N, C-alpha and C positions, 0 to 999 in steps of 0.2 A: 597655559592658563586658559580655561574655558568658561568657568562660571564664577561670577563675583556677586557678593551681597554688599550693597551700599547702604549703610545704616548710621549716618552721622547725626549728632545733635546740631542744633543751630549754633552759629557763632553770634552771640547776642550783640545786637546793634550793628551787625555787619552782613551776615548772610543767613538766610533761612535754611532749615534742614533740606527742604525740597530743592532749593537753589544749589546747594552743595552737591546733592545727588546728581543733578543735571550736569554740573561741571565735571564731577568724577567720571560719569558715564562717557562724556565727550572725550576725555583724555584716554580712557580705557579703549574705546572704539577706534581711536586714532592709531593705537598700537596693536590692538587685537580686534580686527574688524568682525571676526566671527564670534566673538565672546558673547555669552549670555549674562546680562546684568539684571539683578533684582533690586529695585530701589525701595527702601523702607524708611522714609523720613520719620524721624523720632518726634513723638508728641509727649510733652511733659505734663499735660493737664491744663496748661494755660492757653492763651490766645493762639489759635492756629491748630489746636489739637484735632478738631473735627476734620479739617482739611487734610491734615497729615495722615490720619487713619484712612480717609477716603482715597487719598492718592495711593496708599500702600495696598489697599485691599479692594477698592471699588465700593460701590454702594450708592446711597441716595442722600442728598442733603435736604432736610425738611425745614421749611420756613413757616413760621406761625406767629400769631399775636400772643404775647405773654405779658405778665406784670413786671414792670421795671423796678429799679431799686427804691423809688419813691412812690410806688403804687400806680404809676402811670402806664398806659398801654404802650408797648414797644414791639418792634419787629424782631423776633428772635429766631433761633435755629438750633438744630442738632443733626447728627448723622445716623443713618442706619446702615450697618455693615452686613455683608452676607452672613447668614446664620442667625438672623434676627437679633443682632447685637446693636444696641443704641450707644452712641458716644455723645456725651453732653459736656460742654464747657460751662461751668457755673457762671463764668464771666459773661456769657452770652445773655444772661438775664439779670445778673447782679454785679457786673464788672465796673471797675473804675472809669473806663472810657464812657460809660453810660451816664455818669453823673457830672462830667466836666469839672467845672470849678466849684460845684455845689457839694462839698465834701462834708459828710456828717454821719459817721458810722453808728451814732446812737439812734438814728431814725430809719436807716435803710433796711431793706428786707430781701431775703432770699426766696420769697414766695413764688416768683416766676420760675425758679429752678425746679420747684416741685411740680409746677404746671407742665414743664418739659418732660419730667419723669412720667407723669400720668398720660400725656399724649403718646409717648413711646410705648407704654404698656397697652394703650388702646389699639395701637397699630400692630400688636402681636409680638413685640420684642420680649424675649425671655431672659435677656441679660442687659444690664446697663453698666457702662463704664463712665464714672463720674470724674471729671477733671477739676481739681481745685487749683485756684491761682487767679491773681488779679482782681480779687473781690473788693467791693466798696462797702462791705457789710461786716457787722460784728454781732449777729443775732444768734450765734450758736447753732445755726441750721433750723431754728424754730419756724421761720417763714416757710421754708420748703416742706417741713413736716406738716404745718397747718394746711398747706395747699393739697396735701395728700390725705387729709382727713383726720390727722392726729389732733386731739383736743388739748387746748391749754386753758385751764380754768383759774379764775381769780378767786379771792376770798368770798365773793358773793355767788360763786358758782357760774359766773358768766364766761362764755368762750371768747377768746380774743387772740389776735396774732401778735406775739411778742416781738419787739425789736430790742436793740441793745439797751435802751434806756428803760424798758418796761419788763425785762426778764425777771426782775425781782418781784413782780406782781403774781407770778405763777405759784399756785399752791398745789396744783395737781396736774399731771400729764396723763391723758387717757389715750392709749394706743388701740383701744377696742374698735374704733371706727376708722382705722386706717383703711384707705381705699383697697378693696379686695383685688383690684387689678394687679396690685404689686405682690400678692401673696406668693406667687410662683416665679417671681423675677429675681434672678441673682444679681446683686449689686456689688461691683468692685470700685473702690475709690482710689484714684491715683494721688499719692501724697509723697513728696520728696523732702519734707522737713520733719523734724522730730520735736517741735515745740509742744509743751503741755497745754492744757485747756486754759488754765489761769496761772497767775503768779508772775514773778519777775521775767520769766522767759515765755509767758503765755501769749495768747492771741492779742489781747488788748495792749499789753505793755510793749510788745515787740512790733506789731503791725498796725496798731491803732493810729500812731502819729502820721504815718504815710497816707492814711485814709482821712485825715483831717482832725484827729482827736488831740485836744490840748491836754496838759497834765491832769486837770480836773476831770475831764471826760474819760481819760484813760483809767483813773482810779474808780470812777463810777462803773465803767464797763467791766473792769476786772472783778469788782465786788459782785456785780450781777452774775457774771460767769461762774463765780464760786458758788453762789446760791443755787443757780440752775444745776450745777454739777451735783449738788447734794440731792436735789429733787429727782434728777435723772437716775441716780443710783437707787433711790427708793422705788421709783415708778417704772423704770426701764430695766433695772437689774444690772447695770453696768457702771463702774466708776471710770469715766472717760479720762480723768486726770492721770490715771495710770497708763494710758495708751499713748505712746510716742506719736506725734503728729496730730493729736486731737485738736490742737490750737490752730491748725492750718485754716486759712480762709475765714478768719473771724470765728473760729470754733466750728466751722462746717465739718471738719474732720471728725470731731467727736459726735456731732449731731448725726452724721451718716451712720455711725456705729450704733448709737443709742436708739435712734428713731427707725432706722431701716435695716438693722442687723448686717450692715455692710462690713467688709474688712478693708483696712487700709493697706495699700501695696505701693512699693516704689514704682514710679512711672515707667522706668525702663523694663521692669519685670512684667508689668501689664502689657506693654507693647510687645515684648518678646513672646509672651503667651498667646496674645491675640493673633499675631502674624505667623504662629507656628514655627518660630525661629529654629527650634531644635531639629525639626524635620528638614527645613531648608538647608541647614548647616551641613547635613550629611551629604548633600549633593553639590557642595560649594568648594572651590579651590582656594578662595581667598576672601576674607571679610575686610572691608574698608570702613572704618568708623572715625570719630573725631569729635572734638568740642573746642570751644574757644581757648581754654587753658587747661592743661592737664597738670594737676598739682596734688598735694596731699589730701585735699578735700575730695578729689576725684576717687581716691582709693577707698572711700567709705561706701562705694557702691553706686556711683552715678553711671551715666550712659556707657562710657568706654569700658569700665571694669565689669559692669553687668553683662555686657556683650561678651567680653573676653572670657569670663568665667564659664559661660555656657559653651562657647566655641572650643574652649580647652578640653571639655569632656569629649567633644567630637574630633579632637586633634586637628582642628582647622586653624590655620594661621590668621592672625588679626593684626592689621596695621592701623595705628592711630595717627591720624593726620590732624594736627592741632595748630592753634595760633601760637600760644606760648607754652613752653615746657618749664614747669617749676622744679625746684630742688627736691631731693629726697623722694623720688618717685620710682626708684629701682624695683620696689615691690610689685609694680605693675607687671613686670615680666613674669614673675612667679604666678601671677593671677591669670595669665593667659595671653597677654599682649606680646606679640612677636617683635614689633618694631614701632618706634615713635618718631614722627617727623614733624618739624615745624614748617609752616608755609612762609614764615617771615624771612625773606631772602636778603633784606637790607636792614640796617640798624636805623630805625626811625620811630618816632612816637606814634601812639595809636591813631591820632587824628590823621596822620599821613598814611600809615599802614593800611587803614580801613579802605582807603580810596583804591588800593590795588589788590585787595583781598581776593577778588574773583580770579584775576589773572594769576596771582601767586598760587592759588589753590590748583588751578589747571596745570601750571608749570611743575608744581610739586608732584602731582599724581602722574603727569607725563614722564617725569624723571624716574619715578618708581617703576613705571611700566617698561621704560627703556632698559632699566637695570635688570628686570625680570627676563626680558627678551634676550639680553646679552648672556644671561646664564642658561638659556635654553629652556626656560620654564613657560 
């Protein structure tokens, strides 16, 4: 064994993706001192995505003033990767941590997210990767669009920046004045959920309560989203309700499509494309990946399976090192996973297991490496 790719997801609440990469590398080097390791911490679009991409590919973290969820000035950031690719976490300007206990998705805005997009375009970025997740908003992406010059007009012909409670005041969406800096910028939006824009499984109904919406507010937000969807179809030429994931991040998923002609893509697919995984895989002896729990949900195309499918084409073995292993996951093997290993070495509840997760991760990878060495690999 000479070349390893380390590309795990985080173990939520226990270890970050970057931390796991470091532990894996240490165990590999202990057994194969001359081995080459390529660490590619996985970013899912939420908090930490910018740092993960920068760790994997290098680049520059840009800090700047932007508009916060309640219109206040905040210190925000995004990343610029080699190749003039900007990576933006929408939560960096519209995230839950920025509002603290002041939860009210009817009045929060994504305006600052649009400001980050414009700044990236001004710096010469020709591609933007937008990460959705952890938002405190339910404005359908209207705030970001307004910051980029898209006009929202009320019945009196006045321009305004819609929020969750005022989206029903929109009578016309004017894309003609969208900032021309974005004309030649390709925008990919990382989205790992399939919720529709509105309805029982839509943005407001599913995610509104965790952002502070009571049942009355949920009903208002959902009705306004439905009205906005109708106007989007007329003025932007797309019915976002038909797009899986449009309801992500308070409807930001649909807004990215309608206002910016973006396409929604699974986070892991975006990561693999950006780091040129297919090319790296051709030069690799073994891929180590993993996530907190491998179960039937994982089989729908999350991190481990997304990686395994691509590695399978290259005939590169993939080991999944996970916290828990669920039932009925045999299909993972036909999808490209070579072996599945749990780091849980003792029978304990999660509160106790998480205290030893780092050492258990090391011992598990070390055990795998020892096995490979004993087989002469």
